[in-house]
N, CA and C atoms as an extended XYZ file, in Angstrom:
339
Properties=species:S:1:pos:R:3:atomname:S:1:resname:S:1:resid:I:1 pbc="F F F"
N        98.235       91.859      121.197 N   SER     1
C        99.530       91.992      121.630 CA  SER     1
C       100.624       91.845      120.470 C   SER     1
N       101.806       92.288      120.760 N   THR     2
C       102.834       92.020      119.729 CA  THR     2
C       103.175       90.590      119.527 C   THR     2
N       103.082       89.637      120.583 N   VAL     3
C       103.422       88.353      120.493 CA  VAL     3
C       102.212       87.680      119.762 C   VAL     3
N       100.977       87.983      119.935 N   ASP     4
C        99.954       87.428      119.284 CA  ASP     4
C       100.097       87.815      117.717 C   ASP     4
N       100.424       89.089      117.474 N   LEU     5
C       100.548       89.240      115.982 CA  LEU     5
C       101.691       88.541      115.364 C   LEU     5
N       102.826       88.484      116.008 N   THR     6
C       103.928       87.682      115.460 CA  THR     6
C       103.473       86.070      115.252 C   THR     6
N       102.738       85.668      116.111 N   ALA     7
C       102.285       84.249      116.040 CA  ALA     7
C       101.308       84.107      114.798 C   ALA     7
N       100.357       85.135      114.724 N   ARG     8
C        99.455       84.985      113.466 CA  ARG     8
C       100.160       85.205      112.253 C   ARG     8
N       101.304       86.079      112.156 N   MET     9
C       101.929       86.281      110.826 CA  MET     9
C       102.881       85.109      110.683 C   MET     9
N       103.407       84.455      111.629 N   GLY    10
C       104.205       83.232      111.556 CA  GLY    10
C       103.291       81.976      110.920 C   GLY    10
N       101.930       81.894      111.324 N   ASP    11
C       101.127       81.064      110.763 CA  ASP    11
C       100.875       81.211      109.282 C   ASP    11
N       100.867       82.569      108.804 N   MET    12
C       100.638       82.926      107.384 CA  MET    12
C       101.930       82.760      106.621 C   MET    12
N       103.096       82.793      107.047 N   MET    13
C       104.172       82.600      106.058 CA  MET    13
C       105.469       82.105      106.755 C   MET    13
N       106.462       81.794      105.973 N   ASP    14
C       107.748       81.368      106.509 CA  ASP    14
C       108.559       82.509      106.674 C   ASP    14
N       108.994       82.917      107.847 N   PHE    15
C       109.810       84.169      107.988 CA  PHE    15
C       111.220       84.060      107.413 C   PHE    15
N       111.665       82.790      106.933 N   ASN    16
C       112.926       82.658      106.139 CA  ASN    16
C       112.837       82.952      104.747 C   ASN    16
N       111.620       83.129      104.126 N   ASP    17
C       111.544       83.308      102.751 CA  ASP    17
C       111.189       84.731      102.404 C   ASP    17
N       112.302       85.452      102.036 N   ARG    18
C       112.295       86.820      101.659 CA  ARG    18
C       111.463       87.083      100.607 C   ARG    18
N       111.304       86.230       99.569 N   GLY    19
C       110.605       86.402       98.442 CA  GLY    19
C       108.982       86.311       98.724 C   GLY    19
N       108.683       85.454       99.722 N   ALA    20
C       107.227       85.263      100.171 CA  ALA    20
C       106.899       86.604      100.927 C   ALA    20
N       107.794       87.164      101.792 N   ALA    21
C       107.499       88.412      102.506 CA  ALA    21
C       107.253       89.553      101.573 C   ALA    21
N       108.032       89.751      100.594 N   GLN    22
C       107.921       90.659       99.511 CA  GLN    22
C       106.681       90.572       98.849 C   GLN    22
N       106.376       89.472       98.374 N   SER    23
C       104.938       89.141       97.731 CA  SER    23
C       103.980       89.477       98.654 C   SER    23
N       103.782       89.169       99.752 N   LEU    24
C       102.846       89.539      100.894 CA  LEU    24
C       102.676       91.085      100.873 C   LEU    24
N       103.775       91.766      101.080 N   ILE    25
C       103.830       93.252      101.063 CA  ILE    25
C       103.150       93.873       99.767 C   ILE    25
N       103.486       93.138       98.683 N   VAL    26
C       103.038       93.830       97.424 CA  VAL    26
C       101.430       93.637       97.442 C   VAL    26
N       101.046       92.400       97.919 N   LEU    27
C        99.579       92.058       98.015 CA  LEU    27
C        98.938       93.199       98.888 C   LEU    27
N        99.556       93.473      100.038 N   TRP    28
C        98.859       94.444      100.965 CA  TRP    28
C        98.831       95.897      100.218 C   TRP    28
N        99.753       96.088       99.649 N   GLN    29
C        99.930       97.362       98.720 CA  GLN    29
C        98.630       97.477       97.739 C   GLN    29
N        98.333       96.301       97.166 N   SER    30
C        97.546       96.292       96.138 CA  SER    30
C        95.942       96.290       96.667 C   SER    30
N        95.973       95.662       97.983 N   LEU    31
C        94.686       95.688       98.739 CA  LEU    31
C        94.287       97.165       99.361 C   LEU    31
N        95.454       97.854       99.659 N   LEU    32
C        95.329       99.160      100.181 CA  LEU    32
C        94.804      100.030       99.044 C   LEU    32
N        95.292       99.788       97.918 N   ARG    33
C        94.985      100.695       96.806 CA  ARG    33
C        93.291      100.417       96.555 C   ARG    33
N        92.888       99.114       96.539 N   ASP    34
C        91.539       98.803       96.249 CA  ASP    34
C        90.609       99.471       97.399 C   ASP    34
N        91.246       99.288       98.692 N   CYS    35
C        90.317       99.831       99.719 CA  CYS    35
C        90.133      101.440       99.646 C   CYS    35
N        91.333      102.063       99.262 N   ALA    36
C        91.312      103.541       99.160 CA  ALA    36
C        90.382      103.874       97.897 C   ALA    36
N        90.521      103.171       96.859 N   TYR    37
C        89.618      103.369       95.649 CA  TYR    37
C        88.050      103.281       96.172 C   TYR    37
N        87.762      102.115       96.847 N   TYR    38
C        86.423      101.841       97.155 CA  TYR    38
C        85.855      102.776       98.178 C   TYR    38
N        86.781      103.249       99.202 N   ALA    39
C        86.365      104.213      100.137 CA  ALA    39
C        86.003      105.571       99.384 C   ALA    39
N        86.562      105.834       98.283 N   ASN    40
C        86.332      107.220       97.781 CA  ASN    40
C        85.424      107.196       96.631 C   ASN    40
N        85.312      106.046       95.887 N   MET    41
C        84.387      105.884       94.808 CA  MET    41
C        83.215      105.025       95.032 C   MET    41
N        83.113      104.199       96.105 N   SER    42
C        82.174      103.226       96.282 CA  SER    42
C        81.800      102.367       95.047 C   SER    42
N        82.793      102.150       94.201 N   GLU    43
C        82.597      101.144       93.050 CA  GLU    43
C        83.435       99.993       93.044 C   GLU    43
N        83.111       98.974       92.525 N   GLU    44
C        83.915       97.723       92.545 CA  GLU    44
C        84.413       97.469       91.120 C   GLU    44
N        84.099       98.329       90.146 N   THR    45
C        84.309       98.081       88.652 CA  THR    45
C        85.963       98.129       88.522 C   THR    45
N        86.685       98.901       89.329 N   GLU    46
C        88.040       98.945       89.125 CA  GLU    46
C        88.883       98.259       90.064 C   GLU    46
N        88.417       97.477       90.950 N   LEU    47
C        89.133       96.659       91.869 CA  LEU    47
C        89.848       95.569       91.321 C   LEU    47
N        90.988       95.343       91.652 N   VAL    48
C        92.021       94.402       91.265 CA  VAL    48
C        91.788       93.081       91.937 C   VAL    48
N        91.754       93.182       93.190 N   ASN    49
C        91.531       91.960       94.112 CA  ASN    49
C        90.086       91.542       94.327 C   ASN    49
N        89.427       91.088       93.226 N   VAL    50
C        88.040       90.717       93.154 CA  VAL    50
C        87.757       89.608       94.203 C   VAL    50
N        88.640       88.719       94.476 N   ASP    51
C        88.397       87.675       95.492 CA  ASP    51
C        88.287       88.200       96.864 C   ASP    51
N        88.595       89.579       97.079 N   PHE    52
C        88.505       90.062       98.479 CA  PHE    52
C        87.443       91.194       98.520 C   PHE    52
N        86.550       91.307       97.726 N   VAL    53
C        85.522       92.241       97.682 CA  VAL    53
C        84.807       92.510       99.000 C   VAL    53
N        84.231       91.554       99.664 N   PRO    54
C        83.662       91.832      100.992 CA  PRO    54
C        84.615       92.408      101.965 C   PRO    54
N        85.907       91.906      102.118 N   GLU    55
C        86.853       92.403      103.041 CA  GLU    55
C        87.251       93.947      102.503 C   GLU    55
N        87.327       94.171      101.151 N   ILE    56
C        87.729       95.481      100.904 CA  ILE    56
C        86.498       96.456      101.208 C   ILE    56
N        85.366       96.026      101.016 N   ARG    57
C        84.192       96.893      101.406 CA  ARG    57
C        84.300       97.228      103.100 C   ARG    57
N        84.585       96.239      103.793 N   GLN    58
C        84.558       96.301      105.274 CA  GLN    58
C        85.740       97.234      105.714 C   GLN    58
N        86.951       96.909      105.105 N   PHE    59
C        88.048       97.617      105.563 CA  PHE    59
C        88.018       99.175      105.040 C   PHE    59
N        87.623       99.394      103.885 N   ALA    60
C        87.335      100.773      103.241 CA  ALA    60
C        86.601      101.561      104.170 C   ALA    60
N        85.476      101.040      104.828 N   ALA    61
C        84.737      101.859      105.723 CA  ALA    61
C        85.509      102.290      107.036 C   ALA    61
N        86.599      101.633      107.140 N   ARG    62
C        87.340      102.103      108.467 CA  ARG    62
C        88.477      103.017      108.188 C   ARG    62
N        88.731      103.246      106.786 N   LEU    63
C        90.047      103.984      106.409 CA  LEU    63
C        89.876      105.519      106.823 C   LEU    63
N        88.692      106.080      106.841 N   GLY    64
C        88.647      107.309      107.347 CA  GLY    64
C        89.172      108.424      106.301 C   GLY    64
N        90.394      109.081      106.405 N   ASP    65
C        90.670      110.073      105.492 CA  ASP    65
C        91.945      109.578      104.746 C   ASP    65
N        92.431      110.492      103.876 N   GLN    66
C        93.637      109.988      103.088 CA  GLN    66
C        94.921      110.054      103.993 C   GLN    66
N        94.992      110.674      105.119 N   ALA    67
C        96.228      110.633      105.975 CA  ALA    67
C        96.444      109.143      106.315 C   ALA    67
N        95.316      108.453      106.526 N   VAL    68
C        95.583      107.001      107.005 CA  VAL    68
C        96.108      106.263      105.908 C   VAL    68
N        95.466      106.478      104.637 N   VAL    69
C        95.939      105.605      103.601 CA  VAL    69
C        97.408      106.062      103.158 C   VAL    69
N        97.810      107.316      103.120 N   ARG    70
C        99.044      107.730      102.915 CA  ARG    70
C       100.057      107.062      104.044 C   ARG    70
N        99.732      107.068      105.188 N   SER    71
C       100.615      106.597      106.241 CA  SER    71
C       100.756      105.047      106.151 C   SER    71
N        99.666      104.387      105.766 N   MET    72
C        99.731      102.882      105.496 CA  MET    72
C       100.571      102.566      104.332 C   MET    72
N       100.366      103.152      103.182 N   VAL    73
C       101.146      103.150      102.016 CA  VAL    73
C       102.843      103.279      102.308 C   VAL    73
N       102.902      104.341      102.902 N   GLU    74
C       104.279      104.685      103.309 CA  GLU    74
C       104.948      103.465      104.079 C   GLU    74
N       104.402      103.189      105.033 N   ALA    75
C       104.673      102.023      105.807 CA  ALA    75
C       105.114      100.637      105.046 C   ALA    75
N       104.113      100.316      104.163 N   THR    76
C       104.478       99.150      103.342 CA  THR    76
C       105.642       99.463      102.403 C   THR    76
N       105.816      100.751      101.802 N   LYS    77
C       106.841      100.993      100.888 CA  LYS    77
C       108.220      100.917      101.583 C   LYS    77
N       108.289      101.447      102.808 N   ILE    78
C       109.610      101.471      103.597 CA  ILE    78
C       109.890      100.161      103.872 C   ILE    78
N       109.023       99.178      104.243 N   THR    79
C       109.266       97.798      104.684 CA  THR    79
C       109.717       96.999      103.413 C   THR    79
N       108.933       97.133      102.392 N   LEU    80
C       109.514       96.579      101.067 CA  LEU    80
C       110.970       97.004      100.713 C   LEU    80
N       111.201       98.254      100.944 N   ALA    81
C       112.673       98.636      100.633 CA  ALA    81
C       113.601       98.204      101.543 C   ALA    81
N       113.294       98.088      102.844 N   ASP    82
C       114.062       97.555      103.828 CA  ASP    82
C       114.493       95.991      103.582 C   ASP    82
N       113.398       95.229      103.134 N   LEU    83
C       113.462       93.904      102.869 CA  LEU    83
C       114.762       93.668      101.690 C   LEU    83
N       114.766       94.602      100.875 N   GLU    84
C       115.766       94.661       99.667 CA  GLU    84
C       117.133       94.749      100.225 C   GLU    84
N       117.069       95.531      101.504 N   LEU    85
C       118.555       95.866      102.007 CA  LEU    85
C       118.898       94.820      103.077 C   LEU    85
N       118.164       93.669      103.154 N   ASN    86
C       118.651       92.440      103.840 CA  ASN    86
C       118.300       92.509      105.390 C   ASN    86
N       117.237       93.256      105.684 N   VAL    87
C       116.907       93.311      107.135 CA  VAL    87
C       116.272       91.938      107.632 C   VAL    87
N       116.109       91.768      108.854 N   HIS    88
C       115.500       90.469      109.214 CA  HIS    88
C       113.977       90.702      108.977 C   HIS    88
N       113.572       89.653      108.410 N   ILE    89
C       112.260       89.553      107.910 CA  ILE    89
C       111.141       89.673      108.966 C   ILE    89
N       111.178       88.714      109.966 N   GLN    90
C       110.112       88.792      111.061 CA  GLN    90
C       110.013       90.173      111.700 C   GLN    90
N       111.102       90.808      112.315 N   PRO    91
C       110.958       92.088      112.860 CA  PRO    91
C       110.443       93.132      111.979 C   PRO    91
N       110.950       93.086      110.663 N   ALA    92
C       110.486       94.083      109.804 CA  ALA    92
C       108.814       93.885      109.432 C   ALA    92
N       108.435       92.738      109.329 N   LEU    93
C       106.971       92.652      109.172 CA  LEU    93
C       106.166       92.913      110.405 C   LEU    93
N       106.688       92.711      111.643 N   VAL    94
C       106.024       92.949      112.687 CA  VAL    94
C       105.960       94.482      113.015 C   VAL    94
N       106.955       95.088      112.719 N   ALA    95
C       107.025       96.544      112.773 CA  ALA    95
C       106.156       97.183      111.740 C   ALA    95
N       106.149       96.636      110.527 N   MET    96
C       105.102       97.255      109.530 CA  MET    96
C       103.561       96.958      110.158 C   MET    96
N       103.466       95.878      110.648 N   ALA    97
C       102.040       95.620      110.945 CA  ALA    97
C       101.638       96.465      112.120 C   ALA    97
N       102.643       96.814      113.060 N   LEU    98
C       102.220       97.779      114.185 CA  LEU    98
C       102.047       99.190      113.694 C   LEU    98
N       102.867       99.429      112.558 N   LYS    99
C       102.733      100.813      112.050 CA  LYS    99
C       101.243      100.956      111.353 C   LYS    99
N       100.847       99.856      110.709 N   LEU   100
C        99.629       99.960      110.004 CA  LEU   100
C        98.439      100.083      111.009 C   LEU   100
N        98.531       99.358      112.087 N   LYS   101
C        97.541       99.387      113.197 CA  LYS   101
C        97.656      100.817      113.815 C   LYS   101
N        98.751      101.351      114.051 N   ALA   102
C        98.835      102.720      114.598 CA  ALA   102
C        98.441      103.778      113.587 C   ALA   102
N        98.414      103.533      112.287 N   ALA   103
C        97.738      104.488      111.457 CA  ALA   103
C        96.386      104.489      111.486 C   ALA   103
N        95.778      103.323      111.694 N   MET   104
C        94.411      103.128      111.673 CA  MET   104
C        93.970      103.781      113.098 C   MET   104
N        94.683      103.777      114.112 N   GLU   105
C        94.198      104.090      115.506 CA  GLU   105
C        94.334      105.709      115.608 C   GLU   105
N        95.421      106.261      114.917 N   THR   106
C        95.691      107.639      115.171 CA  THR   106
C        95.085      108.399      113.881 C   THR   106
N        94.492      107.853      113.057 N   GLY   107
C        93.979      108.667      111.827 CA  GLY   107
C        95.079      109.023      110.865 C   GLY   107
N        96.319      108.298      110.955 N   GLY   108
C        97.341      108.386      110.032 CA  GLY   108
C        98.476      109.512      110.509 C   GLY   108
N        98.106      110.009      111.636 N   GLY   109
C        99.185      111.122      112.141 CA  GLY   109
C       100.199      110.512      113.177 C   GLY   109
N       101.290      111.076      113.155 N   ASN   110
C       102.339      110.805      114.023 CA  ASN   110
C       102.725      109.274      114.211 C   ASN   110
N       102.791      108.653      112.979 N   VAL   111
C       103.307      107.321      112.976 CA  VAL   111
C       104.679      107.313      112.397 C   VAL   111
N       105.634      106.965      113.311 N   ALA   112
C       107.041      107.082      112.874 CA  ALA   112
C       107.469      106.134      111.878 C   ALA   112
N       108.405      106.660      110.913 N   PRO   113
C       108.725      105.611      109.884 CA  PRO   113
C       109.521      104.600      110.404 C   PRO   113
């Protein structure tokens, strides 16, 4: 549920720290890049986040097609841009997390910006 998601995200970071939120999103973008690369190439040689290789393998198997990746990358880019416009951190991150989840569930289609 959204409440559970918000609680888990709150445990991971301080919602008053805009820099931490931006760093988290940049990390997610990097992890998405690694997952997309691994999903297409099945190689670990070019992975950036080597500390997360088991998770990257597992998540890459769930990505499906490029529409999912595009939708997820777009959601992270929009949220990162929104944070620079001084939106509220917690709702922005929760909305992004819900968009990422929806992209996985719908195969990347019909996920509103």
